[in-house]
C-alpha positions in Angstrom: -31.0 8.7 6.9 -28.9 7.6 9.9 -27.0 5.1 7.8 -26.0 7.5 5.1 -22.2 8.2 5.4 -20.7 11.6 5.3 -19.0 11.8 1.9 -17.9 14.5 -0.6 -20.5 16.8 -2.1 -20.0 15.2 -5.5 -20.7 11.7 -4.2 -23.5 12.9 -2.0 -25.3 14.3 -5.0 -25.1 10.9 -6.6 -26.5 9.3 -3.4 -29.4 11.8 -3.4 -30.1 11.1 -7.0 -30.6 7.4 -6.1 -27.7 6.0 -8.2 -26.8 3.4 -5.5 -30.5 2.2 -5.6 -30.3 1.6 -9.4 -27.3 -0.7 -9.0 -27.5 -4.5 -8.2 -27.7 -4.8 -4.4 -24.5 -6.9 -4.0 -22.6 -4.2 -6.0 -24.1 -1.2 -4.4 -23.9 -2.4 -0.8 -20.2 -3.4 -1.1 -19.2 0.1 -2.2 -21.6 1.8 0.2 -19.8 0.0 3.0 -16.4 1.1 1.5 -17.3 4.8 1.7 -18.9 4.7 5.2 -15.6 5.8 6.7 -15.0 8.5 4.2 -12.9 10.6 6.6 -10.4 7.7 6.9 -9.9 7.4 3.1 -6.9 8.8 1.3 -7.5 11.5 -1.3 -6.7 9.0 -4.1 -9.3 6.6 -2.8 -12.0 9.3 -2.6 -11.1 10.4 -6.1 -11.5 6.8 -7.4 -15.0 6.5 -5.9 -16.1 9.8 -7.3 -14.8 9.0 -10.7 -16.3 5.5 -10.7 -19.8 6.5 -9.7 -19.6 9.7 -11.8 -18.9 7.5 -14.8 -21.8 5.2 -14.0 -24.1 8.2 -13.5 -23.1 9.6 -17.0 -23.6 6.3 -18.7 -26.3 5.8 -21.3 -29.3 4.1 -19.5 -29.4 1.3 -22.0 -25.7 0.5 -21.7 -26.0 0.8 -17.9 -28.7 -1.9 -17.8 -26.8 -4.1 -20.2 -23.6 -3.8 -18.1 -25.3 -4.9 -14.9 -27.8 -7.4 -16.4 -25.6 -10.5 -15.9 -25.0 -9.6 -12.3 -28.7 -9.1 -11.6 -29.4 -12.5 -13.2 -26.7 -14.1 -10.9 -28.2 -12.4 -7.9 -31.7 -13.8 -8.8 -30.3 -17.3 -9.1 -28.5 -17.0 -5.8 -31.7 -15.9 -4.1 -30.6 -12.4 -3.1 -33.6 -10.6 -1.5 -34.3 -8.1 1.2 -34.4 -10.8 3.9 -30.9 -12.3 3.3 -29.5 -9.0 2.0 -31.0 -5.9 3.7 -30.6 -2.7 1.9 -27.2 -1.0 2.3 -25.9 -3.8 4.4 -22.6 -5.6 3.7 -21.3 -7.8 6.6 -19.6 -11.1 7.1 -23.1 -12.7 6.9 -23.4 -11.5 3.3 -19.8 -12.6 2.5 -20.7 -16.1 3.8 -23.9 -16.1 1.8 -22.0 -15.4 -1.4 -19.3 -18.0 -0.7 -21.8 -20.7 0.1 -23.9 -20.2 -3.0 -23.4 -22.7 -5.9 -23.7 -19.7 -8.2 -20.8 -17.9 -6.6 -18.4 -18.5 -9.7 -21.1 -17.1 -11.9 -21.5 -14.0 -9.6 -17.7 -13.5 -9.6 -17.5 -13.7 -13.3 -20.2 -11.1 -13.7 -18.4 -8.7 -11.4 -15.1 -9.3 -13.2 -16.8 -8.6 -16.5 -18.2 -5.3 -15.2 -14.8 -4.0 -14.2 -13.1 -5.3 -17.3 -15.3 -2.7 -19.1 -15.1 0.0 -16.5 -11.5 0.0 -15.6 -10.0 0.9 -19.0 -12.2 4.0 -19.0 -11.1 5.0 -15.6 -7.5 4.2 -16.4 -7.7 6.4 -19.5 -8.8 9.3 -17.3 -5.7 8.8 -15.1 -3.4 8.5 -18.1 -4.5 11.8 -19.5 -3.6 13.5 -16.2 -0.3 11.5 -15.8 2.8 13.0 -14.2 6.3 11.7 -13.5 6.7 9.4 -10.5 9.7 8.0 -8.7 10.2 4.8 -6.7 13.4 4.0 -4.8 14.0 0.6 -3.2 17.0 0.4 -1.0 18.7 -2.7 0.4 21.1 -2.8 3.4 24.8 -3.2 3.3 24.7 -6.5 5.3 23.4 -8.6 2.5 26.0 -11.3 1.6 26.0 -10.8 -2.2 27.3 -8.3 -4.7 25.3 -6.6 -7.5 25.7 -9.6 -9.7 23.3 -11.5 -7.5 20.8 -8.7 -6.9 17.5 -8.0 -8.6 17.6 -11.3 -10.5 13.8 -11.6 -11.0 13.4 -8.1 -12.5 16.8 -7.2 -14.0 15.7 -8.0 -17.6 13.2 -5.1 -17.3 15.8 -2.5 -16.7 19.4 -1.4 -17.0 22.3 -1.8 -14.7 24.2 1.4 -14.0 27.7 1.3 -12.6 28.4 3.7 -9.7 31.5 5.6 -8.7 31.5 5.5 -4.9 34.7 7.6 -4.5 32.7 10.6 -3.2 32.4 8.7 0.1 28.8 9.6 0.6 26.2 6.9 1.4 23.1 6.4 -0.7 20.9 7.1 2.2 22.1 10.7 2.4 21.2 11.3 -1.3 17.8 9.7 -0.7 17.2 11.9 2.4 18.0 15.1 0.5 15.7 14.0 -2.3 12.9 13.5 0.2 13.6 17.0 1.7 13.4 18.6 -1.7 10.1 16.8 -2.4 8.6 17.9 0.9 9.5 21.5 0.2 8.1 21.5 -3.3 5.0 23.6 -4.0 3.7 20.6 -6.0 3.7 18.4 -3.0 0.3 17.0 -2.3 -0.9 15.5 1.0 0.1 11.9 1.2 2.0 12.3 -2.1 5.4 11.1 -0.8 6.2 8.2 1.5 9.2 6.8 3.2 8.8 3.3 4.5 11.8 1.7 6.2 12.8 -1.0 8.5 14.9 1.3 10.7 15.0 5.0 10.7 18.3 5.7 9.1 17.1 7.6 6.1 14.8 9.9 8.0 17.4 10.5 10.7 20.0 11.7 8.2 18.1 14.7 7.0 15.0 14.9 9.2 13.1 14.9 5.9 10.2 12.9 7.0 7.5 13.4 9.6 4.2 12.0 10.6 2.2 15.0 9.4 1.5 14.2 5.7 0.1 17.7 5.1 3.5 19.2 5.7 6.0 16.8 4.4 6.7 13.1 3.8 4.7 10.3 5.4 7.3 8.3 7.4 6.6 4.7 8.5 9.3 3.0 10.4 9.1 -0.5 11.8 11.7 0.4 14.5 9.9 3.5 15.6 6.6 1.6 16.0 8.1 -0.8 18.5 6.0 0.4 21.4 2.8 0.1 19.4 3.7 -3.3 18.0 4.5 -4.7 21.4 1.2 -3.5 22.8 -0.7 -4.8 19.9 0.8 -8.3 20.3 0.0 -8.4 24.0 -3.6 -7.1 23.5 -4.4 -9.5 20.6 -3.0 -12.4 22.5 -5.0 -11.5 25.6 -8.2 -11.3 23.5 -7.6 -14.6 21.8 -6.5 -16.6 24.9 -9.4 -15.1 27.1 -11.9 -16.0 24.3 -13.5 -12.6 24.8 -15.0 -12.6 21.3 -17.7 -14.9 20.0 -16.7 -14.7 16.3 -14.9 -12.9 13.5 -17.3 -9.9 13.6 -16.8 -9.3 17.3 -13.0 -9.8 16.9 -12.9 -7.3 14.1 -14.7 -4.8 16.2 -12.3 -5.3 19.1 -9.3 -4.9 16.8 -10.5 -1.6 15.5 -10.3 -0.3 19.0 -6.6 -0.9 19.2 -5.6 2.5 17.9 -2.1 3.8 18.1 -1.4 6.3 20.9 0.2 9.7 20.6 2.9 8.5 23.0 3.8 5.8 20.6 4.1 7.8 17.3 3.3 11.1 15.8 1.2 9.3 13.3 -1.5 9.1 15.9 -2.3 12.8 15.2 -3.4 12.0 11.7 -6.6 9.9 11.8 -6.0 8.5 8.3 -2.4 7.4 9.0 -3.3 6.1 12.5 -5.9 3.8 11.0 -3.5 2.9 8.1 -0.8 1.8 10.6 -3.3 -0.2 12.7 -4.6 -2.0 9.6 -1.2 -2.7 8.2 0.0 -4.3 11.4 -3.1 -6.4 12.0 -3.9 -7.4 8.4 -0.5 -8.4 7.1 0.8 -11.9 7.9 4.0 -11.3 10.0 4.0 -7.5 9.9 4.1 -7.4 13.7 7.2 -9.6 14.0 9.3 -9.2 10.8 10.7 -5.8 9.8 11.0 -6.5 6.1 7.5 -8.0 5.9 6.1 -4.9 7.5 8.0 -2.7 4.9 6.8 -4.8 2.0 3.1 -4.9 3.1 3.0 -1.2 4.1 4.4 -0.3 0.7 1.8 -2.4 -1.1 -1.0 -0.8 0.9 0.4 2.7 0.4 0.5 2.3 -3.4 -2.9 0.7 -3.5 -4.6 3.3 -1.4 -2.6 6.5 -1.6 -0.9 6.3 -5.0 2.2 8.5 -4.0 4.2 10.2 -6.6 7.4 9.5 -4.6 7.9 6.3 -2.7 11.1 5.3 -0.9 11.2 1.8 0.5 14.1 0.9 2.7 14.6 -2.7 3.7 16.8 -4.0 6.5 18.1 -7.3 7.8 15.6 -9.4 9.7 16.3 -11.7 12.6 16.1 -15.5 12.3 12.7 -16.8 13.3 13.0 -18.6 16.6 11.5 -22.1 17.1 8.3 -22.8 19.0 7.2 -19.2 19.2 4.2 -19.4 16.9 3.9 -16.4 14.6 0.2 -16.9 14.3 -0.6 -16.2 17.9 1.1 -12.8 18.0 3.9 -13.9 20.3 6.7 -11.5 21.0 9.8 -13.5 20.2 12.1 -11.6 22.5 9.9 -12.3 25.6 8.8 -15.9 24.9 12.2 -17.5 24.4 15.7 -17.1 26.0 17.4 -17.7 22.6 19.2 -14.5 21.7 18.3 -12.7 18.4 20.4 -13.6 15.4 20.6 -11.6 12.2 19.6 -13.6 9.1 21.4 -11.9 6.2 21.0 -14.9 3.8 17.3 -15.2 4.6 16.8 -11.5 4.2 18.5 -11.7 0.7 16.1 -14.4 -0.3 13.1 -12.5 0.9 14.1 -9.3 -0.8 14.6 -10.9 -4.1 11.0 -11.8 -4.0 9.9 -8.5 -2.5 11.6 -6.5 -5.3 9.5 -8.3 -7.9 6.3 -8.0 -5.9 6.7 -4.3 -5.4 7.6 -3.5 -9.0 4.6 -5.5 -10.2 2.3 -3.9 -7.6 3.1 -0.4 -8.8 2.7 -1.4 -12.4 -0.8 -2.7 -11.7 -2.1 0.9 -11.5 -2.5 3.4 -14.4 -0.8 6.1 -12.4 2.6 4.4 -12.7 2.6 2.8 -16.1 5.0 4.4 -18.6 5.8 7.4 -16.4 7.6 5.9 -13.4 11.4 5.6 -12.7 12.4 2.8 -10.4 15.8 2.9 -8.7 16.9 -0.3 -7.0 19.9 0.6 -4.9 22.0 -1.0 -2.2 24.3 0.5 0.4 27.9 -0.3 -0.6 26.9 -1.6 -4.0 28.7 -0.2 -7.0 25.8 -0.8 -9.3 22.1 0.0 -9.3 19.2 -1.2 -11.4 17.2 1.4 -13.2 13.8 0.6 -14.7 12.5 3.6 -16.5 10.5 4.9 -19.5 12.4 5.6 -22.7 12.5 9.4 -22.0 14.5 8.9 -18.8 18.1 8.5 -20.0 19.9 6.8 -17.2 23.4 8.3 -16.7 26.6 6.4 -17.1 27.0 5.9 -20.9 29.4 3.0 -20.4 31.4 4.5 -17.5 30.7 4.6 -13.7 28.7 7.7 -12.6 28.5 9.3 -9.3 25.3 8.7 -7.2 24.8 12.4 -7.0 24.3 12.5 -10.8 21.6 9.8 -10.6 19.7 11.5 -7.9 20.1 14.9 -9.5 18.5 13.5 -12.6 15.8 11.9 -10.5 15.0 15.3 -9.0 14.7 16.7 -12.4 12.4 13.9 -13.4 10.1 14.7 -10.5 10.3 18.4 -11.1 11.6 19.3 -7.7 
């Protein structure tokens, strides 16, 4: 059939067996739509869909019918049929149909109940194949507070470690060497290590990160994407002001055409990463204009979709938001107002305190990271770091300051690189 997506052999077998046709139509068409662009999915996403539908295919027929019976009943009350919901079709019309139905809460509860029974089984599969993971979150030296005012929202979940900074080496150098070791490890999987930073200082120190995920570390830099960001803002503003689209569906189709160019970043050579960057910049509120918002949203999407075993997230200091420039219409603040840029260290600190909590909670949502992930929250120039780790990771220090090299050496051992 022309509308059948190109998927993996395992998933294609399930399609051929008619598994999708056995599922309630709102459930099957949503996931059918998700796998249509199989070539643009990360390996972790493909693995999830294979495991999900493999589990359903192996399920006892009676339990299968019992699992989906409430959803089928909700669909019947909503009036779902071939006319309003064509087979293997999931568009904005279907979303609108669901939202307008008085039975929408019942439908949502039925879907939530399905995943409350499926997710623990899928998570158990992941837990059995668990491996050590490492997340490093770095803050810039320009923040106006010391370690006593850092990580306030999450510090009760970890341990503060005093650092001996006498070796006169910045933390970014240690992070860069760790990334290089991970990139050279025979255990390194495609898209398994990410560096997401506001500038490009960490990558520049050791040249550890590149756009080709198959050979090293995936590197996303807000600063390095300036040319693409500027073009996106101009293109989107032109589309909106010229009223060239008739509705959300047409606008979405136009936005998908705004792909990154090879002249703008090496990420353009990897179709998965090229689409990832486009989606991050156009789906996140403020990601085009605010460096730390880009870093936070890109990190959230990377963990949700790629599930890296090593993630380094480097924040910077954002500029103050200028008045009357309207974030919501994709206005380039440098070109729309003569007011010079001003660094906002205090505002950045407030943002990052929230982002630290968001990121830690986001990682912990997924089974891959629970009970086997070490989190290092560090800051340039700070003589303390926050370590959140499983019991079998003994943070160095033992009551006296330790050298950063000792911490990162132990982190390398934890990762096995």
